[in-house]
Every structure is written in structure tokens, then in C-alpha cells.
C-alpha positions as CSV (number, residue, x, y, z in Angstrom):
1,M,141.5,21.4,71.4
2,E,140.1,18.4,73.3
3,A,136.7,20.2,73.7
4,A,136.5,20.9,70.0
5,H,137.4,17.3,69.2
6,E,134.6,16.1,71.6
7,F,132.1,18.5,70.0
8,L,132.9,17.3,66.4
9,K,132.6,13.7,67.6
10,T,129.2,14.3,69.2
11,L,128.0,16.2,66.1
12,A,129.2,13.4,63.8
13,I,127.5,10.7,65.8
14,V,124.2,12.5,66.2
15,L,123.8,13.6,62.6
16,G,125.2,10.3,61.1
17,V,122.8,8.1,63.1
18,A,119.9,10.6,62.5
19,A,120.5,10.4,58.8
20,I,120.4,6.6,58.8
21,T,117.2,6.4,60.9
22,T,115.6,9.1,58.8
23,I,116.2,7.1,55.6
24,V,114.9,4.0,57.1
25,F,111.7,5.7,58.4
26,Q,111.1,7.3,55.0
27,R,111.4,3.9,53.4
28,L,108.9,2.6,55.9
29,R,106.6,5.6,55.1
30,Q,106.6,6.6,58.8
31,P,107.1,10.2,60.1
32,V,110.8,11.1,60.2
33,V,110.4,12.6,63.6
34,L,110.1,9.1,65.0
35,G,113.4,8.3,63.3
36,Y,115.1,11.2,65.1
37,I,113.8,10.0,68.4
38,I,115.0,6.5,67.8
39,A,118.4,7.9,66.8
40,G,118.5,9.7,70.2
41,L,117.7,6.5,72.0
42,L,120.5,4.8,70.1
43,V,123.1,7.4,70.9
44,G,121.8,8.1,74.5
45,P,123.2,6.8,77.8
46,H,120.4,4.3,78.4
47,L,121.4,1.6,75.8
48,P,124.7,-0.3,76.0
49,L,125.9,0.8,72.5
50,P,129.3,2.3,71.6
51,L,127.6,5.4,70.1
52,N,127.2,7.6,73.2
53,A,127.0,11.3,72.4
54,D,127.9,14.0,74.9
55,P,124.5,14.9,76.5
56,T,125.6,18.5,77.4
57,T,126.6,19.3,73.9
58,V,123.5,17.8,72.4
59,H,121.3,19.7,75.0
60,T,123.0,23.0,74.1
61,L,122.4,22.4,70.4
62,S,118.8,21.3,71.0
63,E,118.1,24.6,72.7
64,L,119.0,26.2,69.3
65,G,116.5,23.8,67.7
66,V,113.7,24.9,70.1
67,I,114.4,28.5,69.4
68,L,114.4,28.1,65.6
69,L,111.2,25.9,65.7
70,M,109.3,28.5,67.7
71,F,110.7,31.3,65.5
72,A,109.5,29.4,62.4
73,I,106.0,29.0,63.9
74,G,105.9,32.7,64.6
75,L,106.8,33.5,61.0
76,E,103.6,31.8,59.9
77,L,101.4,34.1,62.0
78,N,100.3,37.7,61.9
79,I,97.5,39.7,63.4
80,E,95.4,39.5,60.2
81,K,95.6,35.7,60.2
82,L,94.8,35.5,63.9
83,V,91.7,37.6,63.4
84,R,90.6,35.4,60.4
85,V,90.9,32.1,62.2
86,A,89.7,33.3,65.7
87,P,85.9,32.9,65.3
88,T,86.2,29.2,64.3
89,A,89.6,27.8,65.2
90,G,89.8,30.0,68.3
91,V,86.8,28.4,69.9
92,I,87.8,24.9,68.9
93,G,91.4,25.4,70.1
94,V,90.5,26.9,73.5
95,L,87.9,24.2,74.1
96,Q,90.2,21.4,73.1
97,V,93.2,22.6,75.1
98,A,91.1,23.3,78.2
99,L,89.5,19.8,78.2
100,M,92.7,18.0,77.6
101,M,94.5,19.9,80.3
102,V,91.8,19.0,82.8
103,A,92.0,15.4,81.6
104,G,95.7,15.2,82.0
105,F,95.7,16.9,85.4
106,V,93.0,14.5,86.7
107,I,94.9,11.4,85.4
108,G,98.1,12.6,86.9
109,R,96.5,13.1,90.3
110,A,94.9,9.6,89.9
111,F,98.3,8.1,89.5
112,G,99.6,9.9,92.6
113,W,101.7,12.4,90.8
114,T,102.3,15.8,92.4
115,Q,100.2,18.9,91.5
116,Q,102.9,20.4,89.3
117,E,103.6,17.1,87.6
118,S,99.9,16.7,86.8
119,L,99.8,20.3,85.5
120,F,102.8,19.6,83.2
121,A,101.1,16.3,82.1
122,G,98.0,18.2,81.2
123,G,99.9,20.7,79.2
124,A,101.9,18.0,77.4
125,I,98.8,16.1,76.1
126,A,96.9,19.3,75.2
127,I,99.0,20.4,72.2
128,S,98.9,18.6,68.8
129,S,101.9,18.2,66.6
130,T,102.2,20.7,63.7
131,T,105.2,18.8,62.3
132,I,103.5,15.4,62.2
133,I,100.2,16.7,60.7
134,A,102.1,18.8,58.1
135,K,104.0,15.7,57.0
136,V,100.9,13.5,56.8
137,F,98.9,16.1,55.0
138,E,101.7,16.6,52.4
139,E,101.4,12.9,51.5
140,M,97.6,12.7,51.4
141,K,95.0,14.4,49.4
142,V,93.2,16.4,52.1
143,A,90.1,18.6,51.4
144,P,90.9,22.3,51.5
145,R,88.2,22.9,54.2
146,L,89.6,20.3,56.5
147,R,93.1,21.6,56.0
148,E,92.1,25.1,56.8
149,I,90.3,24.1,60.0
150,V,93.1,21.8,61.2
151,Y,95.9,24.4,60.5
152,G,93.8,27.1,62.1
153,V,93.4,25.1,65.3
154,L,97.1,24.3,65.3
155,I,97.8,28.1,65.1
156,I,95.6,28.7,68.2
157,E,97.2,25.7,70.0
158,D,100.7,27.0,69.3
159,I,99.8,30.4,70.8
160,L,98.2,28.8,73.9
161,A,101.3,26.5,74.2
162,I,103.6,29.6,74.3
163,L,101.4,31.1,77.0
164,L,101.5,27.8,78.9
165,L,105.3,27.7,78.7
166,A,105.5,31.2,80.1
167,T,102.9,30.6,82.8
168,M,104.4,27.3,83.9
169,T,107.9,28.9,84.1
170,T,106.7,31.5,86.4
171,I,104.6,29.1,88.6
172,S,107.4,26.6,88.8
173,S,110.0,29.2,89.6
174,G,107.8,30.9,92.2
175,A,106.7,30.0,95.7
176,G,104.1,27.5,94.8
177,L,100.5,27.9,93.7
178,D,99.3,30.6,96.2
179,A,97.1,33.5,95.1
180,V,99.5,36.3,95.7
181,T,102.4,34.7,93.8
182,L,100.1,33.7,91.0
183,A,98.7,37.3,90.7
184,K,102.2,38.8,90.8
185,T,103.8,36.5,88.2
186,T,100.8,36.8,85.8
187,G,100.9,40.6,86.0
188,K,104.7,40.7,85.4
189,L,104.3,38.3,82.4
190,V,101.6,40.4,80.8
191,A,103.5,43.6,81.3
192,F,106.7,42.1,79.9
193,L,104.8,40.7,76.8
194,I,103.1,44.1,76.2
195,A,106.4,45.9,76.4
196,M,108.2,43.5,74.1
197,V,105.4,43.5,71.5
198,V,105.0,47.3,71.5
199,V,108.7,48.0,71.2
200,G,109.1,45.2,68.6
201,L,106.3,46.6,66.4
202,L,108.0,50.0,66.3
203,V,111.3,48.6,65.3
204,V,111.3,45.1,63.8
205,P,108.9,45.4,60.8
206,R,110.6,48.5,59.5
207,L,114.1,47.1,60.0
208,M,113.2,43.8,58.2
209,R,111.7,45.6,55.2
210,W,114.8,47.7,54.9
211,V,117.1,44.6,55.1
212,V,115.1,42.7,52.5
213,R,115.3,45.7,50.1
214,L,119.1,45.2,50.1
215,R,118.4,41.9,48.1
216,R,121.2,40.0,49.9
217,P,119.8,36.6,51.1
218,E,122.6,36.0,53.5
219,T,122.1,39.4,55.1
220,T,118.4,38.8,55.5
221,L,119.0,35.4,57.1
222,V,121.6,36.7,59.5
223,A,119.5,39.7,60.5
224,S,116.4,37.7,61.1
225,V,118.2,35.0,63.1
226,G,119.9,37.7,65.1
227,I,116.5,39.3,65.9
228,C,115.3,35.8,66.9
229,F,118.1,35.1,69.3
230,G,118.0,38.7,70.7
231,F,114.4,38.3,71.7
232,A,115.1,34.8,73.1
233,F,117.9,36.2,75.2
234,A,115.7,39.0,76.5
235,C,113.2,36.5,77.7
236,A,115.9,34.4,79.3
237,A,117.3,37.5,81.1
238,F,113.9,38.0,82.7
239,H,113.6,34.3,83.6
240,Y,111.0,33.5,80.9
241,S,111.1,30.7,78.3
242,V,113.4,31.4,75.3
243,A,110.6,29.9,73.2
244,L,108.4,32.8,74.0
245,G,110.9,35.3,72.8
246,A,111.6,33.4,69.6
247,F,107.9,33.1,68.9
248,V,107.3,36.8,69.4
249,A,110.2,37.6,67.1
250,G,108.8,35.5,64.4
251,M,105.4,37.2,64.6
252,L,107.0,40.6,64.5
253,I,108.9,39.8,61.4
254,S,105.7,38.3,59.9
255,E,104.1,41.7,60.4
256,S,106.7,43.2,58.1
257,G,105.2,41.2,55.2
258,E,108.5,39.4,54.7
259,G,107.7,36.3,56.7
260,H,107.7,34.0,53.7
261,T,111.0,35.3,52.5
262,V,112.7,34.7,55.8
263,E,111.0,31.3,56.3
264,H,112.3,30.1,52.9
265,L,115.9,31.1,53.9
266,L,115.6,29.7,57.4
267,M,114.2,26.3,56.5
268,P,117.5,24.3,56.0
269,V,119.0,25.7,59.2
270,R,115.8,25.1,61.2
271,D,115.5,21.5,59.9
272,M,119.0,20.6,60.9
273,F,118.7,22.0,64.5
274,A,115.2,20.7,64.8
275,A,116.6,17.2,64.0
276,I,119.1,17.6,66.8
277,F,116.3,18.7,69.1
278,F,114.3,15.5,68.5
279,V,117.5,13.5,68.9
280,S,118.0,15.1,72.3
281,V,114.5,14.1,73.1
282,G,115.3,10.5,72.3
283,M,118.4,10.6,74.5
284,L,116.3,11.3,77.5
285,I,114.1,8.2,77.1
286,D,114.8,5.6,79.8
287,P,113.2,2.3,78.7
288,V,113.2,1.2,82.3
289,L,111.1,4.2,83.4
290,V,108.7,3.7,80.4
291,Y,108.3,0.0,81.4
292,E,107.6,1.0,85.1
293,H,104.9,3.5,84.0
294,W,103.4,1.5,81.1
295,L,99.9,1.9,82.4
296,A,100.2,5.7,82.5
297,V,101.5,5.5,78.9
298,V,98.5,3.5,77.7
299,V,95.9,5.5,79.6
300,L,97.4,8.9,78.4
301,S,97.6,7.6,74.8
302,V,93.9,6.5,74.8
303,V,92.9,9.8,76.4
304,V,94.9,11.8,73.8
305,I,93.2,10.0,70.8
306,V,89.7,9.8,72.2
307,G,89.8,13.1,74.0
308,K,91.0,15.2,71.1
309,I,88.5,13.6,68.7
310,V,85.6,14.3,71.0
311,S,86.7,17.8,72.0
312,V,87.6,19.0,68.5
313,A,84.5,17.5,67.0
314,L,82.4,19.2,69.7
315,G,84.1,22.5,69.1
316,G,83.7,22.1,65.3
317,I,80.0,21.4,65.6
318,V,79.5,24.5,67.8
319,T,81.4,26.7,65.4
320,G,79.4,25.5,62.4
321,C,82.0,23.3,60.6
322,G,79.6,20.5,60.1
323,L,79.5,17.0,61.5
324,R,81.8,15.2,59.1
325,T,84.5,17.9,58.9
326,S,84.4,18.3,62.7
327,V,85.0,14.6,63.3
328,Q,87.7,14.4,60.6
329,S,89.4,17.4,62.2
330,G,89.4,15.7,65.6
331,I,90.9,12.6,64.2
332,S,93.6,14.6,62.4
333,L,94.6,16.3,65.6
334,S,94.7,13.2,67.8
335,Q,98.4,13.2,68.6
336,I,101.1,15.1,70.6
337,G,104.5,16.2,69.5
338,E,107.2,18.8,69.7
339,F,105.5,21.2,72.1
340,S,104.8,18.3,74.5
341,F,108.6,17.6,74.6
342,I,109.3,21.3,75.2
343,I,106.7,21.5,78.0
344,V,107.9,18.4,79.9
345,S,111.6,19.2,79.4
346,L,110.8,22.6,80.9
347,G,109.4,20.9,84.0
348,L,112.5,18.7,84.2
349,S,114.9,21.6,83.9
350,L,113.0,23.6,86.5
351,E,112.9,20.5,88.8
352,A,109.1,20.8,88.9
353,T,108.7,17.2,87.7
354,R,110.5,13.9,88.4
355,P,112.5,12.3,85.5
356,F,109.8,9.7,84.7
357,L,107.4,12.2,83.1
358,F,109.6,12.9,80.1
359,P,109.9,9.3,78.8
360,V,106.2,8.8,79.5
361,A,105.3,11.9,77.3
362,V,107.7,10.7,74.6
363,A,106.2,7.2,74.6
364,V,102.7,8.7,74.3
365,S,103.9,10.9,71.4
366,A,105.5,7.9,69.7
367,I,102.3,5.8,70.0
368,T,100.0,8.6,68.8
369,T,102.4,9.6,66.0
370,L,102.3,6.0,64.7
371,T,98.5,5.9,64.8
372,T,98.1,9.3,63.1
373,P,98.6,8.4,59.4
374,T,96.2,5.4,59.7
375,L,93.6,7.4,61.5
376,I,93.7,10.3,59.0
377,K,93.4,7.8,56.1
378,R,90.3,6.4,57.6
379,S,88.9,9.6,59.0
380,E,86.4,10.1,56.1
381,A,85.0,6.6,56.6
382,A,84.8,7.1,60.3
383,A,83.1,10.4,60.0
384,A,80.5,8.9,57.6
385,A,79.9,6.1,60.0
386,V,79.2,8.5,62.9
387,E,76.8,10.5,60.6
388,R,74.9,7.3,59.7
389,R,74.5,6.2,63.3
390,L,73.3,9.5,64.7
391,P,69.5,10.1,64.6
392,R,68.2,11.9,61.5
393,N,66.9,14.9,63.4
394,V,70.3,15.5,65.0
395,T,72.2,15.3,61.8
396,A,69.7,17.5,60.0
397,F,69.8,20.1,62.8
398,I,73.6,20.2,62.7
399,S,73.7,20.5,59.0
400,L,71.2,23.4,58.8
401,Y,72.8,25.1,61.9
402,S,76.2,25.0,60.2
403,A,74.8,26.4,57.0
404,W,73.0,29.2,59.0
405,L,76.2,30.1,60.9
406,E,78.3,30.1,57.7
407,R,75.8,32.5,56.1
408,V,75.9,34.7,59.2
409,R,79.7,34.9,58.9
410,A,79.6,35.6,55.2
411,T,76.9,38.3,55.3
412,P,77.9,41.8,56.6
413,A,76.3,42.5,59.9
414,S,74.4,45.7,60.6
415,A,76.4,48.2,62.7
416,T,73.9,48.1,65.5
417,A,73.9,44.3,65.7
418,A,77.7,44.1,65.5
419,G,78.1,46.6,68.3
420,R,75.6,44.8,70.4
421,V,77.4,41.5,70.0
422,R,80.8,43.1,70.8
423,R,79.3,44.6,74.0
424,Q,77.8,41.3,75.0
425,L,81.0,39.4,74.4
426,V,82.9,41.9,76.6
427,L,80.4,41.6,79.4
428,L,80.5,37.8,79.0
429,L,84.3,37.8,79.5
430,V,83.9,40.1,82.5
431,D,81.4,37.8,84.1
432,A,83.4,34.6,83.3
433,G,86.5,36.2,84.7
434,A,84.7,37.2,87.9
435,I,83.5,33.6,88.3
436,V,87.1,32.2,87.8
437,G,88.4,34.8,90.2
438,L,85.9,33.8,92.8
439,L,86.6,30.1,92.3
440,L,90.4,30.7,92.6
441,G,90.0,33.0,95.6
442,G,87.7,30.5,97.3
443,A,90.0,27.5,96.6
444,L,93.1,29.3,97.8
445,L,91.7,31.0,100.8
446,H,88.9,28.7,102.0
447,R,90.9,27.1,104.8
448,R,91.9,30.5,106.3
449,A,88.4,31.9,105.9
450,E,86.7,28.9,107.4
451,Q,89.0,28.9,110.4
452,A,88.4,32.6,110.9
453,I,84.6,32.1,110.8
454,A,84.8,29.2,113.3
455,E,87.0,31.2,115.7
456,R,85.0,34.4,115.5
457,F,81.6,32.9,116.0
458,G,82.6,29.7,117.9
459,L,81.1,27.4,115.2
460,D,81.8,23.8,114.3
461,P,84.2,23.4,111.4
462,M,81.6,21.8,109.2
463,V,79.1,24.6,109.9
464,S,81.8,27.3,109.1
465,Q,82.6,25.4,105.9
466,G,78.9,25.4,104.9
467,L,78.6,29.1,105.6
468,F,81.7,29.9,103.5
469,V,80.4,27.9,100.6
470,G,77.0,29.4,100.8
471,A,78.4,32.9,101.0
472,A,80.6,32.2,98.0
473,A,77.7,30.8,96.0
474,L,75.6,33.9,96.8
475,V,78.4,36.2,95.6
476,G,78.9,34.2,92.4
477,L,75.3,33.6,91.5
478,P,74.8,37.0,89.8
479,F,77.8,36.5,87.6
480,L,76.6,32.9,86.8
481,L,73.2,34.2,85.8
482,G,74.9,36.9,83.8
483,V,76.8,34.3,81.8
484,V,73.6,32.4,81.1
485,R,71.7,35.5,80.2
486,L,74.5,36.9,77.9
487,T,75.1,33.7,76.0
488,R,71.4,33.5,75.3
489,A,71.3,37.2,74.2
490,I,74.3,36.6,71.8
491,G,72.4,33.7,70.3
492,L,69.2,35.7,69.8
493,T,71.2,38.7,68.4
494,L,72.9,36.5,65.8
495,V,69.6,35.0,64.7
496,G,67.7,38.3,64.4
497,D,70.4,40.8,63.6
498,G,68.6,42.6,60.8
499,R,70.1,40.5,57.9
500,G,66.8,39.1,56.8
501,D,66.5,37.0,59.9
502,G,63.6,36.6,62.2
503,A,64.3,36.0,65.8
504,G,60.7,35.2,66.4
505,A,60.5,32.4,63.8
506,P,59.9,29.0,65.3
507,A,63.1,27.5,64.1
508,S,65.2,30.4,65.3
509,R,64.8,29.5,68.9
510,P,66.6,26.2,68.7
511,I,69.4,27.8,66.7
512,A,69.8,30.5,69.3
513,L,69.9,27.8,72.0
514,A,72.6,25.9,70.1
515,V,74.7,29.0,70.1
516,Q,74.1,29.5,73.8
517,L,75.0,25.9,74.6
518,G,78.3,26.2,72.6
519,L,79.3,29.4,74.4
520,L,78.5,28.0,77.8
521,T,80.5,24.8,77.1
522,A,83.5,26.8,75.9
523,V,83.4,29.2,78.9
524,G,82.9,26.2,81.3
525,A,85.8,24.3,79.9
526,A,88.2,27.3,80.1
527,A,87.1,28.1,83.7
528,V,87.6,24.4,84.8
529,A,91.0,24.3,83.2
530,V,92.1,27.4,85.2
531,V,90.7,26.4,88.6
532,E,91.1,22.6,88.5
533,P,94.7,22.7,90.0
534,F,93.5,24.8,92.9
535,V,90.4,23.0,94.0
536,P,90.0,19.5,95.6
537,P,90.6,16.8,92.9
538,G,87.6,16.1,90.7
539,I,85.4,19.0,91.8
540,G,86.0,21.0,88.6
541,V,85.6,18.0,86.4
542,L,82.3,17.0,88.1
543,L,81.0,20.5,87.6
544,F,82.0,20.6,84.0
545,A,80.7,17.0,83.4
546,A,77.3,18.2,84.8
547,L,77.4,21.2,82.4
548,V,78.2,19.0,79.4
549,V,75.5,16.4,80.2
550,T,72.9,19.2,80.7
551,A,74.0,20.8,77.4
552,M,73.8,17.5,75.5
553,L,70.3,16.8,76.9
554,A,69.2,20.3,76.0
555,F,70.8,19.9,72.5
556,W,68.9,16.6,72.0
557,R,65.6,18.1,73.0
558,N,66.5,21.1,70.9
559,A,67.1,19.0,67.8
560,K,63.9,17.1,68.2
561,Q,61.9,20.3,68.7
562,F,63.6,21.8,65.7
563,D,62.7,18.8,63.6
564,V,59.0,19.0,64.7
565,E,58.8,22.7,63.9
566,V,60.5,22.4,60.6
567,Q,58.4,19.4,59.6
568,A,55.2,21.2,60.5
569,G,56.1,24.5,58.9
570,G,57.8,22.9,55.9
571,A,54.5,21.3,54.7
572,V,53.6,24.6,53.0
573,V,57.0,24.9,51.4
574,M,56.9,21.4,50.1
575,G,53.4,21.8,48.8
576,V,54.7,24.7,46.6
577,L,57.7,22.7,45.5
578,K,55.7,19.7,44.6
579,A,53.1,21.7,42.7
580,K,55.7,23.6,40.7
581,L,58.2,20.8,40.1
582,S,56.0,17.8,39.6
583,P,57.0,15.6,36.6
584,H,54.9,16.2,33.5
585,D,53.4,13.3,31.5
586,D,51.2,15.3,29.1
587,G,53.8,14.9,26.3
588,E,54.4,18.7,26.1
589,R,57.8,20.2,26.4
590,H,58.4,22.4,29.4
591,D,61.1,24.9,30.3
592,E,62.6,23.2,33.3
593,A,64.9,26.1,34.1
594,A,62.0,28.6,34.1
595,E,60.0,26.2,36.3
596,T,62.9,26.0,38.7
597,A,63.4,29.8,38.9
598,A,59.6,30.3,39.5
599,A,59.6,27.8,42.2
600,E,62.6,29.4,43.9
601,T,61.0,32.8,43.8
602,E,57.7,31.5,45.3
603,V,59.2,29.5,48.0
604,A,62.0,32.0,49.1
605,G,59.7,33.9,51.5
606,D,58.4,30.8,53.1
607,V,61.9,29.4,53.8
608,A,63.2,32.8,55.0
609,A,60.4,32.8,57.6
610,L,60.8,29.1,58.5
611,L,64.7,29.0,58.7
612,P,66.0,32.5,59.4
613,G,69.4,33.3,58.0
614,L,69.6,30.5,55.5
615,G,68.4,32.6,52.6
616,A,66.5,31.5,49.5
617,P,67.0,27.9,48.5
618,R,68.8,27.0,45.3
619,L,66.9,24.3,43.4
620,I,69.1,22.0,41.3
621,R,67.5,19.4,39.0
622,I,69.5,16.2,38.5
623,G,69.9,15.6,34.8
624,P,70.6,12.4,32.9
625,K,74.4,12.9,32.8
626,S,74.9,13.8,36.4
627,S,77.4,11.6,38.3
628,A,75.2,12.1,41.4
629,I,72.6,9.6,40.0
630,G,72.5,6.5,42.2
631,R,74.7,8.0,44.9
632,T,73.5,8.8,48.4
633,L,73.9,12.2,50.1
634,S,76.4,10.5,52.4
635,D,78.5,9.4,49.4
636,L,78.4,13.0,47.9
637,D,79.2,14.6,51.3
638,L,77.7,17.8,50.0
639,R,77.8,19.6,53.3
640,S,81.5,19.1,54.0
641,R,82.6,19.6,50.5
642,T,80.6,22.7,49.7
643,G,79.2,24.2,52.9
644,A,75.6,24.0,51.6
645,A,72.9,21.9,53.4
646,V,70.1,19.9,51.7
647,L,66.7,21.2,52.8
648,A,64.6,18.9,50.7
649,I,64.5,16.6,47.7
650,V,61.5,16.7,45.4
651,R,60.8,13.7,43.2
652,G,57.8,12.0,41.7
653,G,57.0,10.1,44.9
654,G,56.7,13.3,46.8
655,P,59.0,15.7,48.7
656,V,61.5,14.5,51.3
657,L,62.1,17.2,53.9
658,L,65.5,17.2,55.7
659,P,66.7,14.0,54.1
660,D,69.3,11.9,55.9
661,G,72.6,10.6,54.4
662,S,71.0,7.4,53.2
663,E,68.8,9.2,50.7
664,R,69.8,8.2,47.1
665,L,69.5,10.6,44.2
666,G,67.9,9.7,40.9
667,E,67.4,11.4,37.5
668,G,64.9,14.2,37.6
669,D,65.2,14.7,41.4
670,V,65.3,18.4,42.5
671,V,67.6,19.2,45.3
672,A,66.7,22.2,47.4
673,A,70.0,23.4,49.0
674,V,70.5,26.4,51.4
675,G,73.6,28.3,52.5
676,T,75.9,31.1,51.3
677,E,76.1,32.1,47.6
678,E,79.6,30.6,47.4
679,A,78.4,27.3,49.1
680,L,75.4,27.1,46.7
681,A,77.6,27.7,43.7
682,S,79.9,24.9,44.8
683,A,76.9,22.6,45.4
684,R,75.6,23.3,41.9
685,E,79.0,22.5,40.5
686,L,79.3,19.3,42.4
687,L,75.9,18.1,41.2
688,L,76.7,19.3,37.6
689,D,79.9,17.4,37.4
690,G,78.5,15.1,34.8
691,G,79.1,17.9,32.3
692,P,76.6,19.7,30.1
693,G,73.1,18.4,30.7
694,G,74.1,16.9,34.0
695,A,71.6,19.1,35.8
696,H,69.6,22.3,35.4
697,A,69.5,25.2,37.8
698,A,68.2,28.7,37.7
699,P,70.8,31.2,36.6
């Protein structure tokens, strides 16, 4: 009876204080998650207030919150959605998580933290907050394209976070970071996941469809939550994270097609236990520890904001999202949240980290959560400022590259080209895996191997070390050359895959090189993230920094060469446009739509040869009622809003090839836009928003 009384008292204190802080934070227009964390600080043991809740009870209830949070995330995913977001969000998510993990690990080592503490710090700052972003996006009018990319990246990050939780559990529970233990634990984890997913796919979707057909909401809720806790218990029984089991259960139910039905029923229960989870996070904050490690809090907060903006923007540009949308996506994702708490609390429960890391991570989350709404509000202006300050040839190249990549994705590939790309990607993964394996093996066994060489041949330790490094380099060189060759081949295949493209066209070579640089950067980032904990501090970062600098220099030269080639070849195209679309002053009436259609037909072949993959340009004449009159291309943000890129503007003063964002449109201007049919239709609608007579375009 006394235990029940204590339980009710704790529940009343936690939910009562959380309700008050939530109302206050809603009034202040701040994320309610912060209110829950403050409530936890108020009822926790570190402040001298008469509101202390029982930590054991709250921790037990918070475990339910973690399970239901992960279950809800799994409900939003299925195999079809993963396949759809993988080409774009997959690359961005992997690149961002890899870079942030490396940054967190290096910072941890710089502050003198242990290897495992640094590893957990890297994992904590790598995952953005789905909860915070969803709340902010609900309150703001966000472009559909930006919303799609950000949510896609969050999906990939959630999956990577689940894998991180499982991997960190096995590493922290094992005998350290040696090669044999790592191989065994990874193999066991993969086998367990495969078994759980295969058995689940055979049973869970059929079971849930049958339960939903009963049309009893309470039965559906009880059955789904029962499945969730069953999978969580299975993971706990095999010493894996309960979050992994809940996440897999959610995905399996989503495969039944009833994910939205279950999610709607689950939402009130999930929200209540999630609130208790965030309160439990606040209870673990020790203000004294935060004060003692204030420098780490500041450094990690800056790294989270700057690092996520740069890494996501880089990934967005590589995957063809465009400059503005990529920068806005990075700004939107520049915070950490619920997964960070789960990761660091896992380290604390496994005794892999000292108590200071948890309050540090929570403080970083609080700072970045507070900055998120302001940053998202100003993201469009910030992205426009970045676009204005970059050289014109760079922005033009990014815009046309994005339009080309979007068209490649939208156009069905030939069977031969698709098969070739798949084979090349498989070989690329094999070569990259071999390089990672060699780096891991060399890092974990180099001392033993160097000692054996020195003893066997009677050599000086420095000489034996040099021989080992040289031998490892010789073994790894073929795989490294294979990665370089395959990334180049993939770029050339995508440019000249038989969809009307010309791999031998002058402007196709820079596009192929851009694809190669993006793939090399992604592979390099993932490899460094895997091997950094096992090599001497800074080695992996230095190697990756060298790769990034080389890629940026190559990209810069690439953009300049692209600009030169397009300017030279575009003179012919512009001559045709100017001749066909020159203003008439002879007093005769002319059919502008017919002129536009004729010009499109005549110039289509030249553009196809000049810029392979972009297709024929759509020519749009700015009419007297168009609201685009007097506005710059930067103001219109045509690329981010429609997916089309402006190839040229033809006006009385002459054609302007690859115009920058400062170019202002006027009545009678003809905009030559390139991209997919859908993108061109959206661009035409945007420039026709002045209503009838706003502009004229060929049907």
C-alpha cells in the first residue's frame, strides 16, 4: 500500500509540474519539450525544492516513453518509403551523421574524455530532433520541397540512430574495442535483426490486418502495443536496446498498411509517456556539472549548429536539391533532441560514460532547441545571402547540375544503364568495405604486427613501423583506385545513359566529375566515421579534411571550366534565341506564342548537345500582368520553388546566359528554363501568376 501511495505521489508531481511548465512554454511560443525538461529539473534531486519525485519510478515510466516513441517512429516508415527517400535523403543523412560523429569524437578526445565517452558524444550530436522540427514546421509555412527533404533526412537519421544504439550496446557490453569482439558482436546483431525481421514479416502484417478488420479501436490499440512490447522484450532478452525492438515492431505494423490507424490510436498514450521521458531527462541534469563543463557545452553547441548546416548543405548540393533548399535544410536540422538523450542515457546505464556527459548533452539540446525556431524563420534570408555571395559560375553550375540530376531521376533509365549502375554501386561498396576493413585491421593489429616484424628481422621499431604502413598502403591501393575509378564510371554512366544524353559533350564532363566528387565525399565520410575511434586521434579527420579540400578545389575548377564551356557553346544557342525572339518595332502584329514555339524547336537540339540531360528549354515570355516584373531571380527563387533552372534571359539589350540571382526581370523578357516537365510546368505557373496575359508560353 505504501508503494502504491508513493507511485501515485510521484505521478501526480511529475504530470502536475509538467502540465504547468507546458502551458507556460506554449504561452512563450517555445517548444514544449523544453518545458518538460525544466519540469524534470524542478522535481529532480539537484534543486532544493519540496517537489522531489522518486527517480526509480520516473525512470521505469520513462522506459515506456522511449519504447512508445521508437514504436511511433517505426509506424511512419515502410520499405516503400525508404526506397523513395534513399537516393536523396539517404546520402545526406549518411554524410551528416558520419561527419558529426567524427566531430563529436574528436572534440571529446580533445577535452580528455575516454574513447567510449567520445564515441557516445559523437552519437549524441549526430541525430537531429524529429519532435522539435515537427513542432516548428507545424507553426510555420514551410515549402513542400523543404519539408520533404528534411523529413526524409530525419527518417534516415532515425534508422542510423537505432543501429547506433544497437552497436553501442554491444560494444559497451563487450570486452572493449578489439577486432575479434567487434566482429562477433556485429555478426550477432545482424543475424538477430534478420531473424526478427523475417519472422515478423511472416506474422505481424497479417495479424494486424485481421485485428483492424474487427473494427474495435481498443482491440487494435491493445494488440499493437502488445506487439511493440513483445519485440522490445525480445531485444532486452538478447541484451540489445529495447528501442531497437520497438522500432522494428512499428515498421512491421506499417508494412500491413495500417500504420496510420494505429498511430492515430497510439498518439495520446505516446504523448503522455513521452512527456514523462523528457521529465526524466530533466531530473538527471546536475547544474553543477553543467557549470563545470560549460566550455564543452558551448563548443558542442557551436559544432552542432555549424556542422549540421555545412554537412547537410553539402549533401543536398551533391544530391541535386539546389543551393537554397540545401542551406535551408541544414539550418532546419541544426539541433539535437530525443535520440541524443536516449544515446547518452544508454552510455550512463551501461557505465560506459561518466555522469557529466548526460547534463552536457541536455544543455546542448536546450541551447540548440531554443535557436531552432529563430534559425528556421531566417533560413530563407540566410540561404539567399549565401547564394548572393557565391561566385556566379558556382551558383549557375549548382543550379544546372541540380536540374540535370532531377531530370535523370524523373526519366526512366534504360535497362542496360540501370543494370550497369547497380553493378558499379555494388563494386563500390565492396571496395569501400575492403578499405574500411584494412584500416580497422591495421589500426587494431599494428602494434602486434610491428613488434613481430621487428623481432623476426631484427629491425628498429621505426623501420618496422614504416614497413607495416608501406605494406598496408600497397594492399589498400588497388581498392582505393577502384573507388576512384568506380565513382567516375557512375558519373559518366548517369550522364550518358541513353536517355538523350551525350557523355562526350563538353559540359557533361564537369557534371560527371561533380557526381564523382559527391560519391567520394560520402564514402570518405562514412569510412572515417567507422575507423576514427580505432586510429590515433586526428588521423582520420586529417585524411578526410584532405579529401574535402581536394574535392572543393576540384569542384571550383570544375565550375569555372563548366562556365567557360557553356559560355562558348552557348553563343550559338543565344544567337538563335535573339534572332527569333527580338522585339519588333515595325508596327505589325506578331504571334508571340508561335514565335516562342518555333524558337524552342530550333534551339532544342543545340541545348541537348550543350547540356546533356536537361532536355529542351521552355521559353516563357513575361507579359504586362506578370507579378515577376521588377523582381530578381533571387526574389522569385525559381530553382527552389519549382525545380527548374534558368538557362538564359533574352531581352532587347541582348541575351544573358546563366544569369545570377541579381538579374531583374522586365516586361517582354523571355526566360529560357530547363528541367523536368513537372518543374517546367511549375516554373511557367510561377511566372504566369499575374493571371491571364501575365506571360505567354508555347503549349
